[in-house]
C-alpha positions in Angstrom: -111.6 -57.7 -85.5 -109.1 -60.1 -84.0 -105.3 -59.7 -84.3 -105.3 -62.7 -86.7 -107.9 -61.0 -88.9 -105.8 -57.8 -88.8 -102.8 -59.8 -89.9 -104.7 -61.4 -92.7 -105.9 -58.0 -93.8 -102.4 -56.8 -93.9 -101.3 -59.8 -96.0 -100.3 -58.3 -99.4 -101.8 -61.3 -101.2 -100.5 -63.5 -103.9 -98.3 -62.5 -106.8 -98.0 -63.9 -110.2 -97.9 -67.7 -110.5 -94.2 -67.8 -111.4 -93.2 -65.8 -108.2 -93.7 -67.6 -104.9 -95.9 -65.9 -102.3 -93.2 -66.5 -99.6 -90.7 -64.5 -101.6 -93.1 -61.6 -102.2 -94.0 -61.3 -98.5 -90.3 -61.7 -97.5 -89.3 -58.9 -99.9 -92.0 -56.6 -98.5 -91.0 -57.4 -94.9 -87.4 -56.5 -95.8 -88.7 -53.3 -97.5 -90.8 -52.5 -94.4 -87.9 -53.1 -92.0 -85.6 -51.0 -94.3 -88.2 -48.2 -94.3 -88.3 -48.3 -90.6 -84.5 -48.0 -90.2 -84.4 -45.1 -92.7 -87.2 -43.3 -90.8 -85.4 -43.9 -87.5 -82.2 -42.3 -89.0 -84.3 -39.3 -90.1 -85.8 -39.1 -86.6 -82.3 -39.0 -85.1 -81.3 -36.1 -87.4 -84.4 -34.2 -86.4 -83.7 -34.9 -82.7 -80.2 -33.5 -83.2 -81.9 -30.2 -84.3 -83.8 -30.4 -81.1 -86.3 -27.7 -80.2 -84.5 -25.1 -82.3 -87.2 -24.8 -85.0 -89.8 -24.3 -82.3 -87.6 -21.9 -80.4 -87.1 -19.9 -83.6 -90.8 -19.9 -84.3 -91.6 -18.8 -80.7 -89.1 -16.0 -80.9 -90.5 -14.8 -84.3 -94.0 -14.8 -82.8 -92.9 -12.9 -79.7 -91.0 -10.4 -81.9 -94.1 -9.9 -84.0 -96.2 -9.4 -80.8 -93.8 -6.9 -79.4 -93.7 -4.9 -82.7 -97.5 -4.8 -82.8 -97.6 -3.7 -79.1 -95.0 -0.9 -79.8 -97.0 0.2 -82.9 -100.2 0.3 -80.9 -98.6 2.4 -78.1 -97.1 4.8 -80.7 -100.5 5.1 -82.4 -102.1 5.8 -79.0 -99.4 8.4 -78.2 -99.9 10.1 -81.6 -103.6 10.3 -80.9 -103.1 11.7 -77.4 -100.6 14.3 -78.8 -103.2 15.3 -81.4 -105.7 15.6 -78.5 -103.3 17.9 -76.6 -102.9 20.1 -79.7 -106.6 20.4 -80.1 -107.1 21.2 -76.4 -104.4 23.9 -76.6 -106.2 25.4 -79.6 -109.4 25.3 -77.6 -107.7 27.2 -74.7 -106.5 29.9 -77.1 -110.1 30.2 -78.5 -111.5 30.5 -75.0 -108.9 33.1 -74.0 -109.7 35.1 -77.1 -113.4 35.0 -76.2 -112.7 36.0 -72.6 -110.7 39.0 -73.8 -113.6 40.0 -76.1 -116.2 39.6 -73.4 -114.1 41.5 -70.9 -113.9 44.4 -73.3 -117.6 44.3 -73.8 -118.1 44.4 -70.0 -116.7 47.9 -70.1 -119.5 49.1 -72.3 -122.5 47.3 -70.9 -125.7 49.4 -70.6 -127.6 47.4 -68.0 -127.3 44.6 -65.5 -128.8 42.0 -67.8 -126.0 42.5 -70.3 -123.4 42.5 -67.5 -124.7 39.2 -66.1 -124.8 37.5 -69.5 -121.3 38.5 -70.4 -120.0 37.5 -66.9 -121.6 34.1 -67.4 -119.8 33.7 -70.8 -116.5 34.6 -69.2 -117.1 32.1 -66.4 -118.1 29.4 -68.9 -114.9 30.0 -71.0 -112.8 29.8 -67.8 -114.4 26.5 -67.0 -113.7 25.3 -70.5 -110.0 26.3 -70.1 -109.8 24.4 -66.8 -111.3 21.3 -68.3 -109.0 21.5 -71.3 -106.0 21.9 -69.0 -107.1 18.9 -67.0 -107.4 16.8 -70.2 -103.9 18.0 -71.3 -102.5 16.8 -67.9 -104.3 13.4 -68.3 -103.1 13.0 -71.9 -99.6 14.0 -70.9 -99.5 11.4 -68.0 -100.8 8.8 -70.4 -98.2 9.6 -73.0 -95.5 9.3 -70.3 -96.9 5.9 -69.3 -96.9 4.7 -73.0 -93.4 6.0 -73.5 -92.2 3.8 -70.6 -94.1 0.9 -72.1 -92.5 1.6 -75.5 -89.0 1.8 -74.0 -89.5 -1.5 -72.1 -91.0 -3.2 -75.2 -88.1 -2.0 -77.4 -85.5 -3.2 -74.9 -87.1 -6.7 -74.8 -87.5 -6.6 -78.6 -83.8 -5.8 -79.0 -82.9 -8.8 -76.8 -85.3 -11.1 -78.7 -84.0 -10.0 -82.1 -80.5 -10.8 -80.8 -81.6 -14.2 -79.5 -83.3 -14.9 -82.8 -80.2 -14.2 -84.8 -78.2 -16.7 -82.6 -80.9 -19.4 -82.8 -81.2 -19.0 -86.6 -77.5 -19.2 -86.9 -77.4 -22.4 -84.8 -80.3 -23.9 -86.8 -78.8 -22.9 -90.1 -75.5 -24.6 -89.2 -77.3 -27.8 -88.1 -79.5 -27.9 -91.1 -76.6 -27.3 -93.4 -74.8 -30.2 -91.8 -77.7 -32.6 -91.9 -79.7 -31.4 -94.9 -77.9 -33.5 -97.6 -78.0 -36.6 -95.4 -81.7 -36.2 -94.7 -82.5 -35.6 -98.3 -80.7 -38.8 -99.3 -82.6 -40.8 -96.6 -86.0 -39.3 -97.7 -85.3 -40.5 -101.2 -84.3 -43.9 -99.9 -87.5 -44.0 -97.9 -89.5 -43.3 -101.1 -87.7 -46.0 -102.9 -88.6 -48.5 -100.1 -92.2 -47.4 -100.1 -92.4 -48.0 -103.8 -91.7 -51.7 -103.2 -94.7 -52.0 -100.8 -98.3 -51.8 -101.7 -100.1 -48.6 -100.6 -102.4 -50.0 -98.0 -99.5 -51.6 -96.2 -97.5 -48.4 -96.3 -100.6 -46.6 -94.8 -100.9 -49.2 -92.1 -97.2 -48.8 -91.3 -97.5 -45.0 -91.1 -100.5 -45.3 -88.8 -98.6 -47.6 -86.5 -95.5 -45.4 -86.6 -97.6 -42.3 -85.8 -99.0 -43.8 -82.6 -96.0 -45.9 -81.5 -93.4 -44.8 -79.0 -90.2 -43.5 -80.7 -91.9 -43.9 -84.1 -91.1 -47.6 -84.2 -93.7 -49.4 -86.3 -91.5 -52.4 -87.4 -89.5 -54.1 -84.7 -87.3 -57.2 -84.4 -88.2 -60.2 -82.2 -85.7 -60.2 -79.4 -85.5 -63.0 -76.8 -88.9 -64.3 -77.8 -90.4 -60.9 -77.2 -91.7 -57.9 -79.2 -88.9 -55.4 -79.6 -91.3 -52.6 -79.1 -93.4 -53.4 -76.0 -91.3 -56.4 -74.8 -94.2 -58.7 -74.3 -93.6 -62.4 -74.9 -94.7 -63.7 -78.3 -96.4 -67.1 -78.5 -94.3 -69.9 -80.1 -96.8 -70.3 -83.0 -96.5 -66.6 -83.8 -92.8 -66.8 -83.7 -92.9 -69.7 -86.1 -95.2 -67.7 -88.4 -92.8 -64.7 -88.3 -89.8 -67.0 -89.2 -91.8 -68.4 -92.2 -92.2 -65.0 -93.8 -95.5 -66.1 -95.4 -97.6 -63.2 -94.0 -97.2 -59.9 -92.1 -97.5 -60.5 -88.3 -98.3 -57.8 -85.8 -97.8 -57.9 -82.1 -101.1 -58.7 -80.4 -100.2 -56.3 -77.6 -98.9 -53.1 -79.3 -99.8 -53.7 -82.9 -96.3 -53.2 -84.3 -95.2 -55.2 -87.3 -92.8 -58.0 -86.2 -89.8 -59.3 -88.1 -87.1 -61.9 -87.3 -83.3 -61.6 -87.3 -83.1 -63.0 -90.8 -85.2 -60.1 -92.2 -83.2 -57.6 -90.1 -79.9 -59.1 -91.4 -81.0 -58.3 -95.0 -81.2 -54.6 -94.2 -78.5 -52.6 -95.9 
């Protein structure tokens, strides 16, 4: 579709017979330019807030991650401590069995009984050694987790402190600009109500893809105020006539002349 076809498609069409088409288009161009100026003011307010909302969100995510990490380490530590307790009980059981087998060795009647009891004592001693090895391993792992927990808690404390500062900054800025932004949003809705829906949608599509959110720009020095490409004389004349919505053939922005811009309040 050519640029001229696009322009024709954006033409809001004729109004009632007693209201001239030129006036209708002109009003909608004024409303579009007004909408753009309002949105630009809203953009400036949000720029003033800067990256604070994202920084707050990042800090909240990092804090949640640290809390989860600490919880996992603590759960692992608890499991290892439970494992140590079980191994200590197993050692006591083995020691009890060894004592019993050693008493029985004093009353053996033959070599077969002696060998069997000796093997049981040897087996229980091996069980004790294995349990003690596991206890050492679990203890070392607990110490490792404790260091990780201490480090994570230290970082967590710093991040919580940073979050409080960022939230305070954001709250202060939001409080200063909230009322102004709310008023501008209401004005934007009022301007949108004066423009047909498909034209508003076209404006929003252009604004979304355009640099700095500029969808409606003024002709400046015979050039588009958005991409700064020269506008053909015939298009400049069409823009001044206010009979249809004209878009830049290079960047697709809606073009208005100084007369339309002057009517913005």
